[in-house]
MIVOSE-781966 format. One record per residue (C-alpha): residue number from 1; residue in one letter; chain; x, y, z. Coordinates in steps of 0.5 Angstrom, whole numbers. Layout:
(NUM; a; A; (X; Y; Z))
...
***
This chain:
(1; m; A; (15; 27; 32))
(2; r; A; (12; 29; 26))
(3; r; A; (15; 31; 19))
(4; p; A; (15; 36; 13))
(5; l; A; (7; 37; 10))
(6; m; A; (8; 33; 3))
(7; g; A; (4; 35; -3))
(8; l; A; (1; 31; -8))
(9; g; A; (8; 29; -12))
(10; a; A; (12; 28; -7))
(11; a; A; (7; 22; -6))
(12; g; A; (9; 16; -12))
(13; s; A; (9; 10; -11))
(14; v; A; (2; 9; -6))
(15; l; A; (4; 1; -6))
(16; a; A; (12; 2; -7))
(17; l; A; (15; 0; -1))
(18; a; A; (17; 6; 4))
(19; a; A; (23; 6; 7))
(20; c; A; (25; 7; 14))
(21; g; A; (31; 10; 18))
(22; g; A; (33; 11; 26))
(23; d; A; (36; 8; 32))
(24; g; A; (31; 2; 35))
(25; g; A; (28; -2; 40))
(26; g; A; (34; -4; 47))
(27; g; A; (32; 2; 52))
(28; a; A; (31; -2; 60))
(29; e; A; (25; -3; 62))
(30; g; A; (21; 2; 64))
(31; e; A; (24; 6; 59))
(32; m; A; (22; 10; 53))
(33; q; A; (24; 6; 45))
(34; d; A; (26; 10; 40))
(35; v; A; (22; 8; 33))
(36; t; A; (23; 9; 27))
(37; v; A; (18; 7; 22))
(38; g; A; (18; 10; 14))
(39; v; A; (11; 11; 11))
(40; i; A; (8; 14; 5))
(41; p; A; (3; 19; 7))
(42; i; A; (-3; 18; 4))
(43; v; A; (-9; 16; 6))
(44; d; A; (-7; 7; 7))
(45; t; A; (-2; 10; 13))
(46; a; A; (-7; 14; 16))
(47; a; A; (-7; 10; 22))
(48; i; A; (0; 10; 24))
(49; w; A; (-1; 18; 25))
(50; l; A; (-8; 16; 29))
(51; g; A; (-4; 12; 33))
(52; e; A; (1; 17; 35))
(53; e; A; (-5; 22; 35))
(54; q; A; (-9; 18; 40))
(55; g; A; (-3; 16; 45))
(56; f; A; (-4; 9; 43))
(57; f; A; (4; 8; 41))
(58; e; A; (7; 12; 48))
(59; e; A; (2; 8; 52))
(60; e; A; (6; 2; 49))
(61; g; A; (13; 5; 52))
(62; i; A; (15; 8; 44))
(63; n; A; (17; 14; 43))
(64; l; A; (15; 14; 35))
(65; d; A; (18; 18; 30))
(66; i; A; (15; 19; 23))
(67; q; A; (18; 18; 17))
(68; t; A; (15; 20; 11))
(69; t; A; (17; 17; 5))
(70; t; A; (16; 16; -3))
(71; g; A; (18; 9; -3))
(72; g; A; (24; 6; -7))
(73; a; A; (30; 2; -7))
(74; a; A; (33; 4; -1))
(75; a; A; (26; 2; 5))
(76; v; A; (28; -7; 4))
(77; p; A; (35; -6; 5))
(78; g; A; (34; -1; 10))
(79; v; A; (31; -4; 14))
(80; v; A; (35; -12; 12))
(81; s; A; (41; -7; 15))
(82; g; A; (39; -5; 21))
(83; d; A; (37; 2; 19))
(84; f; A; (31; 2; 19))
(85; d; A; (26; -2; 25))
(86; f; A; (20; -2; 20))
(87; a; A; (17; 2; 16))
(88; f; A; (10; 0; 10))
(89; g; A; (9; -3; 5))
(90; n; A; (5; -7; 0))
(91; t; A; (3; -15; 0))
(92; l; A; (7; -17; -6))
(93; s; A; (13; -13; -6))
(94; v; A; (15; -17; 0))
(95; m; A; (13; -23; -3))
(96; v; A; (18; -22; -8))
(97; a; A; (24; -20; -3))
(98; q; A; (23; -27; 1))
(99; d; A; (22; -30; -7))
(100; e; A; (30; -26; -7))
(101; g; A; (33; -29; -1))
(102; l; A; (30; -24; 4))
(103; d; A; (29; -25; 10))
(104; i; A; (24; -20; 12))
(105; r; A; (17; -22; 15))
(106; f; A; (10; -17; 16))
(107; v; A; (8; -16; 23))
(108; t; A; (3; -12; 22))
(109; n; A; (-3; -11; 18))
(110; g; A; (-4; -4; 14))
(111; t; A; (-9; -3; 10))
(112; t; A; (-15; -6; 5))
(113; t; A; (-18; -7; -1))
(114; s; A; (-26; -3; 1))
(115; g; A; (-30; -8; -2))
(116; d; A; (-33; -5; -5))
(117; a; A; (-35; -6; -13))
(118; e; A; (-38; 1; -14))
(119; r; A; (-32; 5; -12))
(120; d; A; (-24; 3; -8))
(121; f; A; (-20; 7; -7))
(122; s; A; (-16; 2; -14))
(123; a; A; (-19; 3; -20))
(124; v; A; (-16; 2; -28))
(125; v; A; (-18; 9; -32))
(126; v; A; (-19; 12; -40))
(127; p; A; (-21; 18; -42))
(128; a; A; (-29; 19; -43))
(129; d; A; (-29; 18; -50))
(130; s; A; (-25; 11; -49))
(131; d; A; (-27; 5; -54))
(132; i; A; (-24; 1; -47))
(133; q; A; (-30; 0; -43))
(134; g; A; (-30; -7; -39))
(135; p; A; (-23; -10; -36))
(136; e; A; (-23; -15; -43))
(137; d; A; (-23; -9; -47))
(138; l; A; (-14; -8; -44))
(139; a; A; (-13; -13; -47))
(140; g; A; (-8; -11; -53))
(141; k; A; (-6; -4; -49))
(142; t; A; (-2; 0; -47))
(143; v; A; (-4; 1; -39))
(144; s; A; (1; 4; -34))
(145; v; A; (2; 3; -27))
(146; n; A; (7; 6; -22))
(147; n; A; (11; 0; -22))
(148; l; A; (13; -7; -25))
(149; n; A; (12; -13; -24))
(150; n; A; (8; -12; -17))
(151; i; A; (1; -12; -15))
(152; g; A; (-2; -7; -20))
(153; d; A; (0; -11; -25))
(154; t; A; (-2; -17; -23))
(155; t; A; (-8; -16; -21))
(156; i; A; (-9; -12; -27))
(157; r; A; (-7; -19; -32))
(158; h; A; (-13; -24; -26))
(159; v; A; (-18; -19; -28))
(160; v; A; (-17; -18; -35))
(161; e; A; (-17; -25; -37))
(162; q; A; (-22; -27; -30))
(163; a; A; (-26; -22; -35))
(164; g; A; (-24; -26; -42))
(165; g; A; (-18; -23; -45))
(166; d; A; (-11; -24; -46))
(167; p; A; (-6; -21; -40))
(168; d; A; (-1; -23; -44))
(169; s; A; (-1; -18; -49))
(170; i; A; (-2; -12; -45))
(171; e; A; (4; -8; -45))
(172; f; A; (5; -4; -37))
(173; v; A; (9; 3; -37))
(174; e; A; (13; 5; -30))
(175; v; A; (9; 11; -29))
(176; g; A; (8; 14; -23))
(177; f; A; (1; 16; -20))
(178; p; A; (2; 24; -19))
(179; d; A; (4; 22; -27))
(180; a; A; (0; 18; -30))
(181; p; A; (-6; 23; -31))
(182; a; A; (-2; 27; -35))
(183; a; A; (0; 21; -38))
(184; l; A; (-6; 19; -40))
(185; d; A; (-8; 27; -42))
(186; r; A; (-3; 26; -47))
(187; g; A; (-5; 20; -50))
(188; q; A; (2; 17; -48))
(189; v; A; (-2; 10; -45))
(190; d; A; (-9; 7; -45))
(191; a; A; (-11; 8; -40))
(192; a; A; (-7; 9; -33))
(193; w; A; (-9; 5; -26))
(194; i; A; (-8; 10; -20))
(195; l; A; (-11; 11; -14))
(196; d; A; (-15; 15; -8))
(197; p; A; (-12; 21; -7))
(198; f; A; (-10; 22; -15))
(199; l; A; (-16; 17; -17))
(200; t; A; (-21; 22; -14))
(201; q; A; (-18; 28; -18))
(202; v; A; (-18; 24; -24))
(203; l; A; (-25; 22; -24))
(204; d; A; (-28; 30; -21))
(205; e; A; (-24; 31; -29))
(206; g; A; (-29; 27; -32))
(207; a; A; (-25; 20; -33))
(208; r; A; (-28; 14; -32))
(209; a; A; (-26; 7; -28))
(210; v; A; (-27; 1; -32))
(211; s; A; (-24; -3; -27))
(212; y; A; (-24; -3; -19))
(213; n; A; (-18; -8; -20))
(214; f; A; (-16; -10; -11))
(215; v; A; (-24; -11; -11))
(216; e; A; (-25; -16; -17))
(217; f; A; (-19; -18; -16))
(218; d; A; (-22; -21; -9))
(219; p; A; (-26; -17; -4))
(220; e; A; (-22; -19; 3))
(221; l; A; (-16; -16; -1))
(222; d; A; (-10; -14; 4))
(223; i; A; (-6; -8; 1))
(224; a; A; (0; -7; 4))
(225; g; A; (2; -8; 12))
(226; y; A; (8; -7; 18))
(227; f; A; (14; -10; 16))
(228; t; A; (22; -12; 20))
(229; t; A; (27; -17; 19))
(230; a; A; (27; -24; 22))
(231; q; A; (33; -23; 27))
(232; r; A; (30; -17; 29))
(233; i; A; (24; -22; 32))
(234; e; A; (28; -26; 35))
(235; e; A; (31; -20; 39))
(236; d; A; (27; -17; 41))
(237; p; A; (20; -19; 42))
(238; e; A; (19; -14; 47))
(239; l; A; (19; -9; 42))
(240; v; A; (16; -12; 37))
(241; e; A; (10; -15; 41))
(242; s; A; (9; -7; 43))
(243; f; A; (9; -4; 36))
(244; q; A; (4; -10; 35))
(245; n; A; (0; -7; 40))
(246; a; A; (0; 0; 39))
(247; m; A; (-1; -1; 32))
(248; n; A; (-7; -6; 32))
(249; r; A; (-11; -1; 37))
(250; s; A; (-9; 4; 31))
(251; l; A; (-12; 0; 26))
(252; e; A; (-19; -1; 29))
(253; y; A; (-19; 8; 32))
(254; a; A; (-18; 8; 25))
(255; n; A; (-22; 3; 21))
(256; e; A; (-28; 5; 27))
(257; n; A; (-27; 13; 25))
(258; p; A; (-27; 15; 18))
(259; d; A; (-28; 22; 18))
(260; e; A; (-22; 23; 24))
(261; v; A; (-18; 18; 18))
(262; r; A; (-20; 25; 13))
(263; d; A; (-18; 30; 18))
(264; i; A; (-12; 28; 19))
(265; v; A; (-9; 26; 12))
(266; g; A; (-10; 33; 13))
(267; t; A; (-5; 34; 18))
(268; y; A; (0; 30; 14))
(269; t; A; (-1; 32; 6))
(270; e; A; (-4; 39; 3))
(271; i; A; (-9; 35; 0))
(272; s; A; (-15; 40; 0))
(273; d; A; (-20; 38; 5))
(274; e; A; (-26; 37; -2))
(275; l; A; (-22; 33; -4))
(276; r; A; (-22; 29; 3))
(277; e; A; (-29; 28; 4))
(278; k; A; (-29; 25; -3))
(279; m; A; (-24; 20; -3))
(280; a; A; (-25; 12; -2))
(281; l; A; (-23; 10; 3))
(282; p; A; (-19; 2; 5))
(283; r; A; (-22; -1; 11))
(284; y; A; (-17; -3; 16))
(285; r; A; (-16; -9; 20))
(286; t; A; (-11; -13; 26))
(287; e; A; (-11; -20; 21))
(288; f; A; (-9; -21; 14))
(289; d; A; (-14; -26; 10))
(290; r; A; (-9; -31; 7))
(291; e; A; (-14; -34; 3))
(292; s; A; (-13; -27; -1))
(293; f; A; (-6; -27; 0))
(294; q; A; (-5; -34; -2))
(295; k; A; (-9; -32; -8))
(296; l; A; (-4; -26; -10))
(297; g; A; (3; -31; -9))
(298; s; A; (0; -35; -14))
(299; a; A; (-2; -30; -19))
(300; a; A; (5; -27; -19))
(301; v; A; (7; -33; -20))
(302; e; A; (3; -34; -25))
(303; y; A; (5; -28; -29))
(304; g; A; (12; -28; -27))
(305; s; A; (12; -24; -21))
(306; l; A; (15; -29; -16))
(307; n; A; (19; -36; -19))
(308; n; A; (16; -39; -12))
(309; e; A; (10; -39; -7))
(310; p; A; (9; -36; -2))
(311; d; A; (11; -40; 5))
(312; l; A; (5; -35; 9))
(313; d; A; (8; -39; 15))
(314; t; A; (13; -34; 15))
(315; l; A; (11; -27; 12))
(316; l; A; (6; -27; 16))
(317; p; A; (4; -25; 23))
***
């Protein structure tokens, strides 16, 4: 079931956790089960939309209801309370939830950095005339991220430190992705962390990328996945397995059909054909890369976003 189209402004925080709502699970054998999944309507979630279109979920006995959301504070509590079935969220946000004692777990991967150090879908950008030339120059500067103490500032701190800059001297401020280009243009921040489709727009308007932070952190970094509660996994394993099967087929299909990814994005957003053609695409793969996942968790502990190292055996399928 498709929800109304949402414009770029509604996409909000690309890497903040998405919420989903509805009654799920529990159907008798042979019956279709209603499953509601919350996703942010941007390129990162194209795979699930393609999977619905291709009938992968229906073949698994799932009547899929995709709920578009801007992400935010309702996601984890909604999943934990049982109001929602599954949600799309970035890897560090789920680590933070685990760190705070919430037993939620990934069931499938969702999106991975492109691995292209020349043009990824995530970058730190500056005005064309800025004296900031590389990540080391971000030390002592004001940098916008969509959420503090999350995957954006953690990866940026690491990249700056690796380049020889002082990560502790960066002043991070919270600005949503749709508002970041204007904040940069008005001089409210020295640099802005932006993801596609907003990234392509701001680069077209003359901004410069000084760091493709995801790729530079680790070219195999998984950015986000689909998660649910440990209770749901234990109490309804057949539903979880069916969702995993359909979602993994969707990821494989998206990864093999980039033109269809660009087309499907146009059905649930108002992104223009021209912009969709220029967008950098992530990879959609089924397996999590444990090494880069652990590396992100360790960096989050180092920079204060986590108190404890993540338990990968619990978090990952």
